[in-house]
N, C-alpha and C positions, 0 to 999 in steps of 0.2 A: 523539428520546429522550422526546419530549414533554416538554419546559423551556424554559423562555424563555431567551431572546440573550442575557440577561445571565449568565448559568450558563456561556457555550460556554468561558470561559477556562480552565474546570474542563477542559477537553477539548484543548482547544490548546496548554495550558502543559505538560503532558506528551509531546504529541508534538514539540512543539521538544526536549525532553531528548533524544527520538530522531532525531532528525536529528543536532543535535549529535554524540553516541554513534556516527553513521554515517561523520561526516565526518573523526572523530577517531581510529577504529580500521576504515577499508575500506582502508588501505595494508595496516597490518599481515598483514590479515585475509585478503587477496584475494591476497595476495603469496604465499601458504604452498602454496596450490593454483590450476589454471589458469582461467583469466579466466572459462570458462564455466561449470567451477562453481561458481565466484564469483557469475554472472549468473544460473543456475538455483537454485542456491541461496534469493539474494536474492527472484528473483520468484517462488518459492513458497511465501515467508515474505509476499511478498505477496500472493497466493494468499489465504492461509488467513488472513491479517488480515482481507481482503473476506468471508472467509466467515464468519466471529467478528461481523463488524459488523451483518450479518445475524440475528445474533442475538441482539444488544445485549439486547433487551426480554426477552426469555426468561430469559437468564442473568441481568440485573438480578430479575429476580423472583423467580429460585432464590435470590438473593445475597441478598432481603430476608426470602424464609421463613427461609430460613437463619440470620439476626438473625446474624452473630457478634459477639460481645462487645456485643446489648443492643444496636446501634447505629442500627435500624430501628423498628421497632412501636413504644413509647413513649420509644425515647430521639432523641435528639437531632437525628435525620437527618431530611427530611417526605418525602415521597412524590415519587419520580424519582430522588432521590441515587443510588441502585442502580446505575440508567442511567446516569448520570452517571460513577460510578466503574467501570462494565464499560468504558468507552467512552475512561476515562481510561485504562487498564491497557494493552485493544488499541490505543488510538492509538497511543505510543512507539516499538511493535512496527511496528505499518503503518508510521510515519514513516523510522524507520530502515530495513526494507526498500527503503523509493521510494526513501531517497535514494540505498541500496546500490546499488541496480539503476540509475539516472540516472549514480553517479559511476564505475561498472564499464565502463558501456557508450560515457559520454561519452570513459573514457579507451582504451576499445578503440578508436573510432573516429581517435580525437586518432594513435594510433600508426601509424594507415592513411595520414595524409596528410602533406603536404610543410609545412614550418612557416609559409612565405610562405602559405599558402592557406588558414589554419586561419580566420582572422577570418571570412574571405568563407563557408566553407563554413559555420559554426557561427549566422552571422546567416541565411544563405537556410534552415538545419536548424530554427532555430527558426520563422521565419516557415511554413514550410511544415507543420510540426508544429501550429501556433495553426490553420491554415486545415483542415486533416486534422482535430482535432479539434473543429470548431463542430457538423460532422453529429451525430456521437456523444452529446456532451454534450447539443444538445438531443433527441435521440431519449430518452438515459436520464430527464432531465428531465420528462417527454412522458409516460415509463413510470412514473417515479415519482407523479405527478397520476392515472393510470388505476388498477394493481396495487399500489400504496405505496411507499415507501422499503425497508424489508426483503426484499422479492420482488426490486427491481429492483440490490440489492447481492447476495444469493446468482444470480442470472443473469448477471450482471458474473463476476463470482467463477467461477462455472463456465466461461464463455465462454473467459475468460482461459486457463485451465487447460484446456480442451480444445486451444487451440491450441498452448498450449506444448507439449503433450504431443504433438499433430501435426507441429509443426515438429521437436521432440528425436526424434521417430520417424525422422521424414523424412533428420533429419542424421546417424541412424546409419546408416540403412540406403544414404547415398551411400557407395562408393567411392573410396576414397584418403583420405590425410593429409587431416583437416581442421585447415584455416589460419584463427587470426583476426588 
């Protein structure tokens, strides 16, 4: 975004709204369709949000060039504000999708395990998830230093989308009823 760290509050606060909305509406929205459709739709929103984050700078530049209501040019907002505004609009949707994916998947796993084992399973799952996330986080950090942040957002979104489509096609081709 090329803005100071003190301005990150303008991006993080709207994202908190997305998390709150997801927690508020996940039960109603996911109960209307199958968990797989809920999961697929929210994951598609997550991938779409990552794609939009890859284009935050160009979208911010377009917003500043259009200059709605005279906010930018000689207006009250300085350089970089348009990028913050774009990120503040994308952030809640991305936070909503991320929270929705986590709640729906946790619910699906929760339905499959006995109640007396849930605590141990979730603790082991969290530990293994944290361990498994270390190499990808380090790799994306190195890639961001080498090729830049926007291309990394684009590549991560593209990779996640391709893997999701492959998994969906593989599951659709599997004979027999799908069980969740």
